[in-house]
GUDRENFI-643795 format. One record per residue (C-alpha): x, y, z; residue number from 1; residue in three letters; chain. Coordinates in steps of 0.2 Angstrom, whole numbers, always signed. Layout:
BEGIN
REC;X;Y;Z;NUM;Ala;A
...
//
This chain:
BEGIN
REC;+28;+61;+102;1;Met;A
REC;+36;+58;+85;2;Met;A
REC;+53;+53;+93;3;Ser;A
REC;+44;+41;+104;4;Phe;A
REC;+35;+33;+90;5;Phe;A
REC;+51;+32;+80;6;Glu;A
REC;+60;+22;+94;7;Asn;A
REC;+46;+9;+95;8;Leu;A
REC;+48;-9;+89;9;Asn;A
REC;+44;-9;+70;10;Pro;A
REC;+31;-22;+73;11;Val;A
REC;+22;-11;+86;12;Leu;A
REC;+24;+4;+74;13;Gln;A
REC;+15;-7;+60;14;Ala;A
REC;+1;-12;+72;15;Leu;A
REC;-2;+6;+77;16;Ile;A
REC;-2;+12;+59;17;Ala;A
REC;-13;-3;+54;18;Gly;A
REC;-25;+2;+67;19;Leu;A
REC;-25;+20;+60;20;Gly;A
REC;-30;+14;+43;21;Thr;A
REC;-43;+3;+50;22;Phe;A
REC;-49;+19;+60;23;Gly;A
REC;-50;+29;+44;24;Ile;A
REC;-61;+15;+36;25;Thr;A
REC;-72;+16;+51;26;Ser;A
REC;-74;+35;+48;27;Leu;A
REC;-79;+32;+30;28;Gly;A
REC;-92;+19;+36;29;Ala;A
REC;-98;+31;+49;30;Ala;A
REC;-104;+44;+36;31;Met;A
REC;-120;+33;+35;32;Val;A
REC;-124;+42;+51;33;Tyr;A
REC;-122;+59;+44;34;Leu;A
REC;-130;+57;+27;35;Phe;A
REC;-144;+47;+19;36;Lys;A
REC;-133;+45;+3;37;Asn;A
REC;-117;+51;-5;38;Leu;A
REC;-118;+58;-22;39;Ser;A
REC;-111;+47;-36;40;Lys;A
REC;-100;+62;-42;41;Asn;A
REC;-93;+64;-24;42;Leu;A
REC;-89;+46;-22;43;Met;A
REC;-81;+45;-40;44;Asn;A
REC;-70;+60;-35;45;Met;A
REC;-64;+52;-19;46;Leu;A
REC;-61;+35;-28;47;Leu;A
REC;-51;+44;-41;48;Ser;A
REC;-40;+54;-29;49;Ile;A
REC;-38;+37;-19;50;Ser;A
REC;-32;+29;-35;51;Ala;A
REC;-19;+42;-38;52;Gly;A
REC;-13;+41;-20;53;Ile;A
REC;-12;+22;-21;54;Met;A
REC;-2;+23;-38;55;Leu;A
REC;+10;+36;-30;56;Ser;A
REC;+12;+26;-14;57;Ser;A
REC;+17;+10;-24;58;Ser;A
REC;+30;+19;-34;59;Phe;A
REC;+38;+31;-21;60;Phe;A
REC;+35;+21;-5;61;Ser;A
REC;+38;+3;-11;62;Leu;A
REC;+46;+1;-28;63;Ile;A
REC;+59;+14;-26;64;Asn;A
REC;+66;+7;-9;65;Pro;A
REC;+64;-11;-17;66;Ala;A
REC;+76;-6;-31;67;Leu;A
REC;+88;+3;-20;68;Glu;A
REC;+89;-12;-7;69;Asn;A
REC;+90;-25;-21;70;Ala;A
REC;+105;-16;-28;71;Asn;A
REC;+113;-14;-11;72;Lys;A
REC;+112;-32;-7;73;Ile;A
REC;+119;-38;-24;74;Gly;A
REC;+103;-43;-32;75;Gln;A
REC;+98;-38;-50;76;Val;A
REC;+85;-24;-46;77;Pro;A
REC;+74;-24;-61;78;Trp;A
REC;+73;-43;-61;79;Ile;A
REC;+68;-45;-42;80;Ile;A
REC;+56;-31;-43;81;Cys;A
REC;+48;-37;-58;82;Ser;A
REC;+45;-54;-51;83;Ile;A
REC;+38;-46;-35;84;Gly;A
REC;+26;-35;-44;85;Ile;A
REC;+20;-49;-55;86;Ile;A
REC;+18;-61;-40;87;Leu;A
REC;+8;-47;-31;88;Gly;A
REC;-4;-45;-46;89;Cys;A
REC;-6;-64;-49;90;Leu;A
REC;-10;-67;-31;91;Leu;A
REC;-25;-55;-31;92;Leu;A
REC;-30;-61;-48;93;Phe;A
REC;-30;-79;-43;94;Gly;A
REC;-40;-75;-27;95;Cys;A
REC;-53;-65;-37;96;Asp;A
REC;-55;-79;-50;97;Lys;A
REC;-57;-92;-36;98;Met;A
REC;-70;-82;-27;99;Tyr;A
REC;-81;-78;-43;100;Tyr;A
REC;-79;-96;-49;101;Lys;A
REC;-86;-103;-32;102;Lys;A
REC;-99;-89;-30;103;Asn;A
REC;-106;-86;-48;104;Pro;A
REC;-122;-80;-41;105;Asn;A
REC;-116;-69;-27;106;Ser;A
REC;-124;-51;-27;107;Asn;A
REC;-115;-35;-30;108;Arg;A
REC;-114;-30;-12;109;Ile;A
REC;-107;-46;-6;110;Asn;A
REC;-94;-46;-20;111;Asn;A
REC;-89;-28;-15;112;Leu;A
REC;-87;-32;+3;113;Ile;A
REC;-77;-47;+0;114;Leu;A
REC;-66;-39;-14;115;Ser;A
REC;-62;-24;-2;116;Ile;A
REC;-58;-35;+12;117;Thr;A
REC;-47;-46;+2;118;Leu;A
REC;-38;-31;-6;119;His;A
REC;-35;-24;+12;120;Asn;A
REC;-24;-38;+16;121;Ile;A
REC;-9;-33;+4;122;Pro;A
REC;-12;-15;+9;123;Glu;A
REC;-9;-19;+27;124;Gly;A
REC;+6;-30;+23;125;Met;A
REC;+13;-15;+13;126;Ala;A
REC;+12;-4;+29;127;Val;A
REC;+21;-17;+39;128;Gly;A
REC;+34;-20;+26;129;Ile;A
REC;+37;-2;+25;130;Ala;A
REC;+41;-1;+43;131;Phe;A
REC;+52;-16;+42;132;Gly;A
REC;+62;-7;+28;133;Ala;A
REC;+63;+8;+39;134;Ala;A
REC;+71;-2;+53;135;Lys;A
REC;+86;-5;+41;136;Tyr;A
REC;+87;+13;+35;137;Gly;A
REC;+86;+7;+16;138;Ile;A
REC;+87;+21;+4;139;Gly;A
REC;+72;+32;+6;140;Asp;A
REC;+64;+20;+18;141;Ala;A
REC;+61;+29;+34;142;Thr;A
REC;+48;+29;+48;143;Val;A
REC;+41;+45;+41;144;Ile;A
REC;+39;+38;+24;145;Ser;A
REC;+31;+22;+31;146;Ala;A
REC;+19;+34;+40;147;Leu;A
REC;+15;+43;+24;148;Met;A
REC;+11;+26;+15;149;Leu;A
REC;-1;+22;+30;150;Ala;A
REC;-9;+39;+28;151;Leu;A
REC;-11;+37;+9;152;Gly;A
REC;-19;+20;+12;153;Ile;A
REC;-30;+27;+25;154;Gly;A
REC;-36;+41;+14;155;Ile;A
REC;-40;+28;+1;156;Gln;A
REC;-49;+17;+14;157;Asn;A
REC;-61;+32;+18;158;Phe;A
REC;-72;+30;+2;159;Pro;A
REC;-71;+11;+3;160;Glu;A
REC;-79;+12;+20;161;Gly;A
REC;-93;+23;+13;162;Ser;A
REC;-94;+12;-2;163;Ala;A
REC;-99;-3;+9;164;Ile;A
REC;-110;+6;+22;165;Ser;A
REC;-121;+16;+11;166;Phe;A
REC;-127;+2;-1;167;Pro;A
REC;-130;-9;+14;168;Leu;A
REC;-141;+4;+22;169;Tyr;A
REC;-150;+7;+5;170;Arg;A
REC;-154;-12;+5;171;Asp;A
REC;-162;-11;+22;172;Gly;A
REC;-148;-14;+35;173;Tyr;A
REC;-149;-3;+50;174;Ser;A
REC;-136;+11;+51;175;Lys;A
REC;-127;+2;+65;176;Phe;A
REC;-125;-14;+55;177;Lys;A
REC;-120;-5;+40;178;Ser;A
REC;-107;+4;+49;179;Phe;A
REC;-100;-11;+58;180;Ile;A
REC;-99;-21;+42;181;Ile;A
REC;-91;-6;+33;182;Gly;A
REC;-78;-4;+47;183;Ser;A
REC;-74;-23;+49;184;Leu;A
REC;-69;-24;+30;185;Ser;A
REC;-53;-16;+36;186;Ala;A
REC;-50;-26;+52;187;Ile;A
REC;-38;-37;+42;188;Val;A
REC;-26;-22;+39;189;Glu;A
REC;-18;-21;+57;190;Pro;A
REC;-16;-40;+57;191;Ile;A
REC;-8;-40;+40;192;Ala;A
REC;+3;-25;+44;193;Ala;A
REC;+11;-35;+59;194;Val;A
REC;+13;-50;+48;195;Ile;A
REC;+22;-40;+35;196;Gly;A
REC;+34;-32;+48;197;Ala;A
REC;+38;-48;+55;198;Leu;A
REC;+42;-56;+39;199;Ile;A
REC;+54;-42;+34;200;Val;A
REC;+63;-41;+51;201;Ile;A
REC;+66;-60;+51;202;Lys;A
REC;+72;-61;+33;203;Ala;A
REC;+80;-45;+26;204;Gln;A
REC;+86;-53;+10;205;Met;A
REC;+68;-55;+4;206;Ile;A
REC;+64;-37;+8;207;Leu;A
REC;+65;-31;-11;208;Pro;A
REC;+54;-44;-17;209;Ile;A
REC;+41;-41;-3;210;Met;A
REC;+41;-22;-6;211;Leu;A
REC;+38;-25;-24;212;Ser;A
REC;+25;-38;-21;213;Phe;A
REC;+15;-26;-10;214;Ala;A
REC;+17;-13;-24;215;Ala;A
REC;+10;-25;-37;216;Gly;A
REC;-5;-30;-26;217;Ala;A
REC;-9;-11;-23;218;Met;A
REC;-7;-7;-42;219;Ile;A
REC;-19;-22;-46;220;Tyr;A
REC;-32;-15;-33;221;Val;A
REC;-30;+2;-41;222;Thr;A
REC;-32;-4;-59;223;Val;A
REC;-46;-17;-56;224;Val;A
REC;-56;-9;-42;225;Glu;A
REC;-53;+10;-40;226;Leu;A
REC;-51;+16;-58;227;Ile;A
REC;-65;+7;-66;228;Pro;A
REC;-77;+12;-52;229;Glu;A
REC;-73;+30;-53;230;Ser;A
REC;-73;+30;-72;231;Met;A
REC;-91;+25;-72;232;Ala;A
REC;-94;+44;-71;233;Ser;A
REC;-100;+53;-86;234;Glu;A
REC;-86;+66;-82;235;Lys;A
REC;-71;+54;-86;236;Lys;A
REC;-59;+68;-90;237;Glu;A
REC;-63;+76;-72;238;His;A
REC;-59;+59;-64;239;Met;A
REC;-43;+58;-73;240;Ala;A
REC;-38;+75;-66;241;Leu;A
REC;-43;+70;-49;242;Tyr;A
REC;-32;+54;-50;243;Leu;A
REC;-17;+65;-55;244;Val;A
REC;-20;+77;-40;245;Ile;A
REC;-20;+62;-29;246;Gly;A
REC;-4;+56;-36;247;Phe;A
REC;+4;+73;-34;248;Ile;A
REC;-2;+75;-16;249;Ile;A
REC;+5;+58;-11;250;Met;A
REC;+21;+61;-20;251;Met;A
REC;+23;+78;-11;252;Met;A
REC;+20;+70;+6;253;Leu;A
REC;+32;+56;+3;254;Asp;A
REC;+46;+66;-5;255;Val;A
REC;+44;+81;+6;256;Ala;A
REC;+41;+72;+23;257;Leu;A
REC;+49;+56;+20;258;Gly;A
//
């Protein structure tokens, strides 16, 4: 089965992996059918682990291959990757600013839904870019490492699905509508994954900056969304430990299996 997947076109691999991350988001949203509510402590723990996974994925699955590829094709690695990371952060920063400027009175749930949906776009692109990098066999970039990145993003998506469906249900939406809206927040990921793979395949020279761009976007999401939300807990020191655990888990998966 694995050998069959490895022989697929990278665009198709990206689509399948993107659909997988979308599916895990749907599983998170589906928790509204099993529980009336999720405890704040449990949600904070999941978000902290997710933050660690996202940071680890950014470094081991995106930045490291970007540095190696930039060096391989004669670019200055630290300059190219720095530019990519900054651009990834600035894009999401700009999108956030534009949205809140146009919707100053938008309620918290609407803000949360849009924020998660918006931030799922670079996550999907990161998956596609990783499979595009694997096509060229650059450094540590392999199909397995791309799958580990998709898995890490999927794990991170699970609490996000719940973070949308439960507040909606508490606000009077039916379980079905809460589930659908929570799930659809990640429908952009398979689309973005395909776009990311196509861009890299068509223009290998921009692969380092695209990898670091995706990393910058993921780091921005982690710092702006996941860490502050999880640190709303009274047990901040516990949340920090969960973040480290998430980082180590993803590092082990990426290094051992990638």
